[in-house]
C-alpha positions as CSV (number, residue, x, y, z in Angstrom):
1,M,73.4,79.6,87.3
2,P,71.2,79.1,90.5
3,G,74.0,76.6,91.9
4,V,76.9,79.3,91.5
5,R,74.8,81.9,93.2
6,R,74.3,79.8,96.2
7,R,78.0,78.5,96.0
8,A,78.9,81.9,95.9
9,L,76.7,83.3,98.9
10,A,77.4,80.3,101.1
11,A,81.1,81.6,100.8
12,L,80.6,84.9,101.9
13,P,81.0,83.8,105.4
14,A,84.4,82.3,105.2
15,L,85.5,85.5,103.3
16,A,84.3,87.6,106.1
17,L,86.4,85.3,108.9
18,A,89.2,85.1,106.5
19,G,89.3,89.0,106.2
20,H,88.7,89.0,110.1
21,A,91.8,86.6,110.7
22,A,93.9,88.6,108.0
23,A,93.4,91.9,110.6
24,Q,93.9,89.8,113.8
25,D,97.0,88.6,111.9
26,W,98.3,91.6,110.9
27,P,101.0,92.9,110.7
28,N,102.9,89.6,111.3
29,R,106.1,90.8,109.8
30,P,107.8,94.6,109.0
31,V,105.8,97.0,107.1
32,R,107.5,98.9,104.7
33,I,106.2,102.4,103.3
34,I,107.5,103.0,99.8
35,A,108.3,106.8,99.4
36,P,108.9,107.8,95.7
37,A,111.2,110.4,96.7
38,P,114.9,111.0,98.2
39,A,115.5,111.6,102.2
40,G,114.5,114.8,103.0
41,G,111.4,115.4,100.0
42,A,108.0,115.4,101.1
43,S,107.2,111.9,100.5
44,D,110.0,110.4,102.6
45,I,108.8,113.4,105.4
46,Y,105.3,112.1,105.3
47,A,106.1,108.5,105.1
48,R,108.7,108.8,108.4
49,I,105.8,110.4,110.2
50,C,103.6,107.2,108.9
51,A,105.9,104.8,110.1
52,Q,107.1,105.8,113.4
53,K,103.7,106.7,114.9
54,M,102.3,103.8,113.3
55,G,104.8,101.5,115.0
56,E,104.4,103.2,118.3
57,M,100.8,102.3,117.7
58,M,100.8,98.8,116.8
59,G,104.3,97.9,119.2
60,K,105.7,96.5,115.0
61,P,108.0,97.6,112.6
62,F,107.3,100.4,110.1
63,V,110.2,101.0,108.1
64,V,110.4,103.5,105.2
65,E,112.1,102.6,101.9
66,N,113.3,105.3,99.3
67,R,112.4,104.0,95.2
68,V,113.8,107.2,93.7
69,G,113.7,107.6,90.0
70,A,111.3,108.4,87.0
71,A,109.3,110.8,88.6
72,G,108.3,108.7,91.1
73,R,106.9,105.8,88.6
74,I,109.9,103.2,89.9
75,G,108.4,103.5,93.6
76,M,104.6,103.5,92.5
77,E,105.4,100.6,90.4
78,Q,107.5,98.5,92.6
79,A,104.0,99.6,95.3
80,A,101.5,98.7,92.9
81,R,103.3,95.1,92.0
82,A,103.4,94.2,96.0
83,A,101.9,91.2,97.5
84,P,98.3,93.1,98.7
85,D,98.5,91.8,102.0
86,G,98.9,94.8,104.5
87,H,102.8,94.6,104.4
88,T,103.6,96.9,101.7
89,L,102.2,100.8,101.6
90,F,102.9,103.8,99.2
91,L,103.0,107.1,100.6
92,G,101.4,108.7,97.0
93,S,100.8,112.2,95.8
94,A,98.5,113.5,92.7
95,A,101.5,112.3,90.9
96,I,99.8,109.1,90.3
97,A,97.1,111.3,88.4
98,L,99.9,112.7,86.4
99,A,101.3,109.4,85.6
100,R,98.3,108.3,84.2
101,A,98.0,111.1,81.8
102,L,101.4,111.6,80.8
103,Y,102.5,107.8,80.8
104,P,99.1,105.4,79.5
105,N,101.6,102.3,78.6
106,L,103.2,102.3,81.7
107,G,101.7,98.2,82.1
108,F,99.9,99.0,85.5
109,D,97.4,101.7,86.6
110,P,99.4,104.1,88.9
111,V,95.6,104.9,90.2
112,G,93.5,101.9,89.6
113,D,96.1,99.8,90.9
114,F,95.9,101.3,94.8
115,V,93.2,102.0,97.4
116,P,93.2,104.9,99.3
117,V,94.5,104.9,103.3
118,G,93.9,108.2,104.5
119,L,94.6,111.8,103.1
120,M,97.6,113.6,105.3
121,A,98.0,117.0,103.2
122,R,96.8,119.4,100.4
123,T,99.4,121.5,98.6
124,Q,100.3,123.6,95.6
125,Q,103.4,125.2,93.9
126,M,104.7,128.5,94.7
127,M,106.1,130.4,91.7
128,V,109.5,132.1,92.2
129,V,111.7,134.0,90.5
130,P,115.2,135.5,90.5
131,P,115.3,138.5,93.1
132,D,116.8,141.0,90.8
133,L,114.4,140.0,87.9
134,P,112.8,143.4,87.3
135,V,108.9,142.0,88.0
136,S,106.8,142.3,91.0
137,D,103.9,140.1,90.4
138,V,102.3,137.8,87.7
139,Q,101.6,140.1,84.9
140,G,104.5,142.2,85.2
141,F,106.0,138.0,84.5
142,I,103.7,137.5,81.6
143,A,104.6,140.5,80.0
144,Y,108.4,140.7,80.5
145,A,108.1,137.3,78.9
146,R,106.4,137.8,75.8
147,A,108.7,141.0,74.8
148,R,111.1,137.9,75.1
149,P,109.9,135.0,73.1
150,G,112.0,132.1,73.9
151,Q,114.8,133.7,75.6
152,L,113.7,132.7,79.1
153,A,114.2,129.5,81.0
154,Y,111.8,127.5,83.5
155,A,113.2,125.1,86.2
156,S,111.4,121.7,86.9
157,S,112.0,119.1,89.2
158,G,111.9,116.5,86.3
159,V,110.0,116.0,83.1
160,G,106.6,114.5,84.6
161,N,106.6,115.9,87.5
162,P,103.7,118.9,89.3
163,P,106.4,121.7,88.6
164,H,106.7,120.5,84.5
165,L,103.1,120.4,84.1
166,A,102.4,123.7,86.2
167,A,105.0,125.8,84.0
168,E,103.7,124.3,81.1
169,L,99.9,125.3,82.0
170,F,101.1,128.3,82.7
171,R,102.8,128.8,79.1
172,A,99.8,127.5,77.3
173,M,97.3,129.9,79.1
174,T,99.9,132.9,78.6
175,G,101.0,132.0,75.4
176,T,104.9,132.5,76.1
177,E,107.8,130.7,74.9
178,M,110.0,129.8,77.6
179,T,113.0,126.7,77.7
180,H,112.0,123.9,79.8
181,V,115.4,123.1,82.1
182,P,114.8,119.9,84.3
183,Y,116.3,119.1,87.1
184,G,116.9,116.2,89.7
185,G,114.7,117.8,92.4
186,D,113.4,121.3,94.0
187,T,117.1,121.8,95.5
188,P,118.7,122.3,92.2
189,A,116.2,124.2,90.4
190,L,116.2,126.3,93.6
191,V,119.5,127.2,93.4
192,D,119.6,128.1,89.7
193,V,116.8,130.4,90.2
194,M,118.7,131.9,93.3
195,A,121.5,132.4,90.8
196,G,119.5,133.7,87.8
197,R,120.3,131.0,85.7
198,V,116.7,130.4,84.9
199,Q,114.0,132.9,85.6
200,V,110.9,130.8,87.0
201,F,110.5,127.9,89.1
202,F,107.0,126.8,89.9
203,G,108.4,124.1,93.2
204,S,107.3,123.2,96.2
205,V,105.6,125.4,98.8
206,A,108.0,124.3,101.9
207,P,111.6,124.6,100.5
208,A,110.7,128.2,98.9
209,L,109.8,129.6,102.0
210,P,112.9,130.5,104.0
211,L,114.6,131.7,100.7
212,R,112.1,133.8,99.9
213,A,112.3,135.4,103.5
214,A,115.6,135.6,103.3
215,G,115.3,137.6,100.3
216,R,117.4,135.1,98.4
217,L,114.1,134.4,95.7
218,R,110.8,136.4,95.1
219,A,107.4,134.9,95.3
220,L,104.8,135.6,92.5
221,A,101.6,133.4,93.2
222,V,100.7,130.1,94.2
223,S,99.3,127.8,92.2
224,G,96.4,126.1,93.8
225,P,92.8,127.1,94.1
226,T,93.0,129.3,97.4
227,R,95.5,131.1,98.9
228,S,98.3,129.0,101.0
229,P,98.0,129.3,104.7
230,A,101.7,129.4,104.6
231,A,102.1,132.6,102.6
232,P,98.4,134.2,102.5
233,E,99.4,137.7,101.3
234,L,100.1,135.9,97.8
235,P,97.7,135.5,95.4
236,T,96.4,132.6,93.6
237,I,97.5,132.8,89.6
238,A,94.4,132.4,89.0
239,E,93.7,135.8,91.1
240,A,96.2,137.6,89.3
241,G,94.7,137.1,86.1
242,L,94.8,133.8,84.6
243,P,91.0,132.9,85.6
244,G,90.9,128.7,85.9
245,Y,94.9,128.3,86.5
246,N,95.0,125.3,89.0
247,I,98.1,123.0,89.8
248,S,97.1,121.4,93.3
249,G,97.9,118.0,94.5
250,W,97.8,115.9,98.0
251,F,100.0,113.5,99.6
252,G,98.6,110.7,101.4
253,L,98.7,107.0,102.0
254,L,97.6,104.1,99.6
255,A,98.0,100.5,99.9
256,P,98.1,97.9,96.6
257,R,94.7,97.3,95.7
258,G,93.2,93.7,96.9
259,T,94.4,94.7,100.5
260,P,91.8,93.4,102.9
261,Q,89.3,95.7,103.9
262,P,90.2,94.8,107.3
263,V,93.4,95.9,107.0
264,I,92.6,99.1,105.5
265,L,89.9,100.2,108.2
266,Q,92.3,99.5,110.5
267,L,95.4,101.4,109.4
268,N,92.6,104.4,108.0
269,A,91.7,104.2,112.1
270,M,95.7,104.8,112.9
271,M,95.6,107.8,110.3
272,I,93.0,109.5,111.8
273,R,94.9,109.3,115.3
274,I,97.9,110.4,113.5
275,M,96.5,113.6,112.1
276,A,94.9,114.7,115.1
277,M,98.7,114.9,116.8
278,E,99.0,118.5,117.0
279,D,103.0,117.8,116.4
280,V,102.2,116.1,113.2
281,Q,99.6,118.8,112.4
282,A,102.6,121.8,113.3
283,T,104.9,119.8,111.0
284,L,102.5,119.6,108.1
285,L,101.6,123.3,108.3
286,K,105.4,124.6,108.8
287,G,106.3,122.6,105.3
288,G,103.7,124.8,103.8
289,A,100.9,122.3,103.4
290,E,97.4,122.6,104.3
291,L,95.8,119.7,106.5
292,G,93.8,117.0,104.7
293,D,91.1,114.9,106.1
294,P,92.5,111.5,106.4
295,S,88.4,109.8,106.1
296,L,88.2,107.5,102.9
297,P,85.7,109.0,101.4
298,A,87.8,112.7,101.5
299,M,90.3,110.4,99.8
300,E,88.9,109.2,97.3
301,A,87.6,112.6,96.6
302,A,91.0,114.1,96.3
303,I,92.0,111.3,94.1
304,R,89.2,111.4,91.6
305,D,89.3,115.1,91.2
306,S,93.5,114.9,90.7
307,V,92.7,113.1,87.8
308,A,89.8,115.3,86.2
309,V,92.2,118.6,87.3
310,I,96.0,117.2,85.9
311,G,93.9,115.6,82.9
312,N,92.8,118.8,81.8
313,A,95.7,120.8,82.5
314,V,97.9,118.4,80.4
315,R,95.1,118.4,77.7
316,I,95.3,122.2,77.7
317,A,99.6,122.1,78.0
318,G,100.0,120.4,75.3
319,I,102.4,118.3,77.2
320,R,103.8,115.1,75.5
321,V,106.3,112.6,76.7
322,E,108.3,110.0,75.3
């Protein structure tokens, strides 16, 4: 054993030099950022911000690849299984914690197979209903739904997505019975909410804001622990009568586990610069997000918290998926 320890210690300088060399040589080809969302989705928008800004900083190409399907799990898996050399990154979100909670047999770990690079935004859902639904607040909706067990439907942007979890937690905590109608994304779900074909949707804040302003849907509350800066007049669902309700998330850049630490530190330094840019901050705030702290400890904490919060919400809601 002493001999093994001496050899391990002797190897440390070589490993340090190898890591330094990896950072010096990186990137030596285009860096791809996998976004598990179609063009125009939140992950895609944030990935394109990173790609543009990092490409300008490095003078090398950073390109976005959209890998859509299975509530983001296709993109997650492709990124998790990529070579950990800094040439594949992943625009992740709290959906990694939801995937771990709902799908324990994926064959990869949606959380453990990644390391943080930098947090971009904190997000939450907005509870919206058709404009002609005769309710004006959360308690009014609860009373309306309880009086019509099984007659109302809620939309989601897909099985296993945050809107699905948000609605199921709401249903479990209020004792209401509603039918789940999954869609292929926020846009078709919002179309059917506006038309009154479904009665409620817990969707992303950004696409709901202009529709709310135009009077095409009514917003009742937001799902996180604090009010949204984009709509500070709306209460949280917890404030509106469901203490403890909390479905919130984040978006940030991740890398496959094993990516050299000098490369991670260089990427993180770029993320810190990006998040200090006024145009980036304006884009995120306009989209209804709250600015994230890009430091590595902040993102580590965000991941850790989402695993706990989402795991608890899945348990309370009793969600089971095949």
